[in-house]
C-alpha positions in Angstrom: 0.0 0.0 0.0 2.9 2.4 0.8 4.3 1.9 -2.7 0.8 2.7 -4.2 0.7 5.9 -2.1 4.1 7.0 -3.6 3.0 6.1 -7.2 -0.2 8.0 -6.8 1.7 11.0 -5.4 4.1 11.0 -8.4 1.4 10.5 -11.0 -0.8 13.3 -9.6 2.2 15.6 -9.3 3.0 15.1 -13.0 -0.6 15.9 -13.8 -0.3 19.1 -11.8 2.8 20.2 -13.7 1.0 19.5 -17.0 -1.8 21.8 -15.9 0.7 24.7 -15.8 1.7 24.0 -19.3 -1.9 24.2 -20.4 -2.2 27.5 -18.5 0.4 29.0 -20.8 -1.3 27.6 -23.9 -4.8 28.8 -23.0 -3.6 32.1 -21.4 -5.0 31.3 -18.0 -4.2 33.9 -15.2 -1.8 31.7 -13.2 -2.2 33.3 -9.8 -6.0 33.4 -10.0 -6.1 29.7 -10.9 -3.7 28.9 -8.0 -6.0 30.6 -5.5 -9.1 28.7 -6.9 -7.0 25.5 -6.7 -6.3 26.0 -3.0 -10.0 26.6 -2.4 -10.8 23.3 -4.1 -8.1 21.6 -2.0 -9.8 22.9 1.2 -13.2 21.7 0.1 -11.9 18.3 -0.9 -10.0 17.9 2.4 -13.0 18.8 4.5 -15.4 16.5 2.5 -13.1 13.5 3.0 -12.4 14.1 6.7 -14.4 12.4 9.3 -14.5 15.7 11.2 -14.1 18.7 8.8 -11.1 20.8 9.8 -13.0 24.0 9.4 -15.5 22.8 12.1 -12.7 22.4 14.6 -10.5 24.8 16.6 -7.5 23.8 14.4 -5.7 27.1 15.3 -5.4 25.8 18.8 -3.5 22.7 17.8 0.2 22.5 18.6 1.0 21.8 14.9 -0.9 24.8 13.6 2.1 27.1 13.6 4.0 24.8 11.3 1.0 24.3 8.9 0.5 28.1 8.8 4.1 28.6 7.8 3.7 25.9 5.2 0.6 27.6 3.9 2.6 30.8 3.4 5.4 28.8 1.7 3.0 26.9 -0.6 1.4 29.9 -2.3 4.7 31.9 -2.3 6.8 29.2 -3.8 4.1 28.2 -6.3 4.0 31.8 -7.5 7.8 32.1 -7.5 8.1 29.0 -9.7 5.7 30.6 -12.1 7.7 33.9 -12.2 10.9 32.0 -12.5 9.6 30.1 -15.5 8.4 33.4 -17.1 11.5 35.4 -16.5 14.3 32.8 -16.7 12.7 29.9 -18.4 11.0 26.6 -17.3 14.4 24.8 -17.2 15.8 27.1 -14.6 12.7 26.9 -12.4 12.7 23.1 -12.5 16.4 22.9 -11.6 15.8 25.2 -8.6 12.7 23.3 -7.4 14.1 19.7 -7.9 17.7 20.4 -6.6 16.0 21.3 -3.3 15.7 17.6 -2.7 19.1 17.9 -0.8 17.5 20.0 1.9 14.9 17.5 3.3 17.3 14.6 2.9 20.1 16.3 4.9 17.6 17.5 7.4 16.2 14.0 7.9 19.7 12.7 8.6 20.8 15.5 10.8 17.6 16.2 12.7 15.8 12.9 12.8 18.7 10.5 12.8 17.5 8.6 9.7 20.0 6.0 8.3 22.7 7.2 5.9 24.8 4.7 3.9 27.4 4.9 1.2 24.9 3.5 -1.4 22.3 6.0 -0.3 24.8 8.8 -0.6 25.8 7.8 -4.1 22.1 7.6 -5.0 21.4 11.1 -3.7 24.4 12.5 -5.6 23.3 10.8 -8.8 19.7 12.1 -8.4 21.0 15.7 -8.2 23.2 15.1 -11.3 20.2 13.6 -13.1 18.0 16.6 -12.4 20.7 18.9 -13.6 21.2 17.0 -16.9 17.5 16.7 -17.5 16.8 20.4 -17.2 19.7 21.6 -19.4 18.3 23.8 -22.2 19.5 23.3 -25.8 22.7 25.3 -26.5 22.0 28.9 -27.5 18.5 29.1 -25.9 19.6 30.2 -22.4 19.0 33.9 -21.8 19.4 34.2 -18.1 19.7 37.6 -16.5 22.0 37.8 -13.5 19.8 40.4 -11.8 16.9 37.8 -11.6 18.9 35.0 -9.9 17.1 35.7 -6.6 14.0 34.0 -8.0 15.5 30.5 -8.3 17.2 30.9 -5.0 13.8 31.5 -3.4 12.4 28.5 -5.2 15.3 26.3 -4.1 15.2 27.3 -0.4 11.4 27.4 -0.2 10.9 24.0 -1.9 13.4 22.4 0.4 11.7 23.9 3.5 8.3 22.6 2.4 9.6 19.0 2.1 11.5 19.3 5.3 8.5 20.6 7.3 6.2 18.0 5.8 8.5 15.3 7.0 8.8 16.9 10.4 5.0 17.1 10.8 4.6 13.4 9.8 7.3 12.3 12.3 6.1 14.5 15.1 2.3 14.9 14.8 0.8 12.0 12.8 -0.7 10.5 14.8 -2.6 12.0 16.8 -3.4 14.3 13.9 -4.2 12.8 10.5 -2.6 13.5 7.1 -5.9 15.0 6.0 -5.9 17.4 9.0 -2.4 18.6 8.3 -2.7 18.9 4.5 -6.1 20.6 4.6 -5.0 23.2 7.1 -2.0 24.0 5.0 -4.2 24.5 1.9 -6.6 26.6 4.0 -3.9 29.1 5.0 -2.6 29.3 1.4 -6.2 29.9 0.2 -6.9 32.7 2.7 -3.6 34.4 1.8 -4.4 34.1 -1.9 -8.0 35.5 -1.5 -6.6 38.4 0.5 -4.0 39.1 -2.2 -6.7 39.1 -4.9 -8.9 41.5 -2.9 -5.9 43.9 -2.6 -5.2 43.6 -6.3 -8.9 44.3 -7.1 -8.8 42.4 -10.3 -11.9 40.4 -11.3 -11.4 36.7 -11.5 -11.7 35.3 -15.0 -13.9 32.3 -15.7 -11.1 30.4 -17.3 -9.1 30.7 -14.1 -12.0 29.2 -12.1 -12.3 26.3 -14.5 -8.6 25.5 -14.6 -8.3 26.1 -10.9 -10.9 23.4 -10.3 -9.0 21.0 -12.6 -5.7 21.8 -10.8 -7.1 21.5 -7.2 -8.0 17.8 -7.0 -4.7 16.4 -8.2 -2.8 19.0 -6.2 -4.5 18.0 -3.0 -4.1 14.3 -3.4 -0.4 14.4 -4.5 0.4 16.1 -1.2 -1.9 13.8 0.8 -0.4 10.7 -0.6 3.1 12.1 -0.1 2.5 12.6 3.6 1.0 9.0 3.8 4.1 7.6 2.1 6.4 9.3 4.7 4.8 7.1 7.4 6.3 4.0 5.8 9.6 5.0 4.3 12.6 7.2 5.2 12.5 10.7 3.8 16.0 10.1 2.4 14.4 7.5 0.1 11.0 9.1 -0.5 12.0 12.6 -1.6 14.7 11.7 -4.1 12.6 9.1 -5.8 9.5 11.3 -5.7 11.3 14.3 -7.2 13.2 12.4 -9.9 10.2 10.3 -10.9 8.1 13.5 -11.3 10.7 15.0 -13.6 10.9 11.8 -15.6 7.2 11.5 -15.9 6.7 15.2 -16.8 9.4 14.9 -19.5 7.9 11.8 -21.0 4.3 13.3 -20.9 5.5 16.6 -22.4 7.2 14.7 -25.2 4.0 12.9 -26.2 1.5 15.6 -25.4 3.4 18.8 -26.4 6.0 17.3 -28.8 8.8 18.7 -26.7 12.1 17.3 -27.9 14.4 15.5 -25.5 18.1 16.5 -26.0 21.0 14.1 -25.5 21.7 15.8 -22.1 18.0 15.1 -21.1 18.4 11.5 -22.1 21.6 11.2 -20.1 19.7 12.6 -17.2 16.9 10.1 -17.6 19.4 7.2 -17.5 21.2 8.6 -14.5 17.8 9.1 -12.7 16.9 5.5 -13.2 20.2 4.4 -11.7 19.8 6.7 -8.7 16.3 5.4 -8.1 17.5 1.8 -8.2 20.4 2.6 -5.7 18.0 4.4 -3.3 15.5 1.5 -3.5 18.1 -1.1 -2.4 20.0 1.1 0.1 
């Protein structure tokens, strides 16, 4: 069952990434769709919970401070990834997001005392190399501005903090809290921040943002829900590298077939390196 949780998390994460590609194609206001997405996540989480989170005094729980901080990170980093893709290119944004795998892995070893072997160390290093190769743009297509490098730095640090905090919450508070309680509260905070931002911006929400936000919300909720469930069965040093690498592989393959995006020799080398790293991490 734990492996099924991981596979579901990976598959739904790939679907989430593909939604952003469709946003660009159909000119969907990204931030508006993200806010609607979080509203959908909150509704789904409450519908599936035995006791809806919004009907409880969740703000009095010991874990609320961490989930509130995660909510801020969620919407901030989601938006930062979008801005990075717009200003520096999708490749740069993906490198920043996926290289952050090193943050939760090292935190799990240093803070939680999870096992760390030579084979696992090699697998982690190969996973980072794989992500780098897979996200290299074709020669001559990189137009990165040095002044904008703060964006991928924000994505790198923020994505790593998100994964680290999720692992900490699973280790420390589940149980007595449930994965649904934690994930739904995180999305609720992100949703409230997003709504507040839209009110300040005073821009009417477009219907296409509502429609695509609905389509994004369901897979986005469950990819996070199943990731938290997976962490209850496997070390974070195993889950996060496999999860991140598999998402990149899946998104690359899906983009090739759905959007006819060509895979360069460097991308292919990254795919092969990723497969090797996953095998090493699985047997470590």
